[in-house]
C-alpha angles and dihedrals in degrees: 000000000000093000092044092050090049092053093045091052091048091050089048090053093046094050088047090057091050090047091049093051089051091052090052092053092042094053093044091053092046091051089066086076085086088073088068129208123320126222137215091058095297115137120242118253089248091053090049091054092048090049091052091052094048092047092061113119116251089009095167092052091047091050094051095043100042103026120015102040095044091047093047093050094043090050097047095045091040091056089051089053090050093050095046097038122109109210114194099185089125091064101031113035096190121146094248092050091052091049089049091055094043090050090057093045092048089049092059092046090047094052091053092043095049091048090053094042096050097041092045093049089049089057099249090130096046137287094282090070097035124110126225115194090206090058098030099153098045096044092045091052090045089052091054091048094048093099138348087240091059099046101033105031115018099044100042090050092043093048092048092049092047095049095046092046089048097049096041090044091053089051092052093043091060089057092044092055094043096247096124108038102149126066089241092054091048091050093050093047088047089060090052090049091052087054090049090052094049093046097048093042089049091051092047094049091044089057092045096049091044090053094046094049096045120099096204100104100142127069114240116263116248113263115255117217112216111251094016102115094171092073122077 
């Protein structure tokens, strides 16, 4: 049981690193929303990035291997850690104890946020919240404008939880894999992780504010060629 538990914890840490790297890329791409929409038929920078992602060969296999399966395992095992954990921050208010508790709280928030984000983007909560890769900018902005609760409550909390969980998880992962053994090394890596948090949170909020301040909430209508009665 000891060896099995060791391997499961290592796999949980590894999938967390993969998950964290995906969040970094996802937030960096979303931050390009700040560059707005382009005119004269030229695609926005955000749309160009989405097109590059969706043009990858074997995209579905890549998504399941590098994103979905690691996230699913990390989430399931992580919830088990939350349920079986014994936080003692009430008795010992040390920084690491506080971070331990916040990591578990952010994990629960993140699970709920990801579930909403994915299901909404897939259209399970209606077309207003759905995402269309062919109209990435417009449908993302429309999603943010769907409700004040979505744009001003759900996403700020979700972004904050994701970025904290990411940065604190990276800090803990370095200890787990024996990369930061000394107190000095942990302190230095902690400074890097603070920078990671600030950068990713800045990217996330940049994307959110850009979406909320954009007026492009409707996908463009398909062009109709004169004389072509077979097209809508």
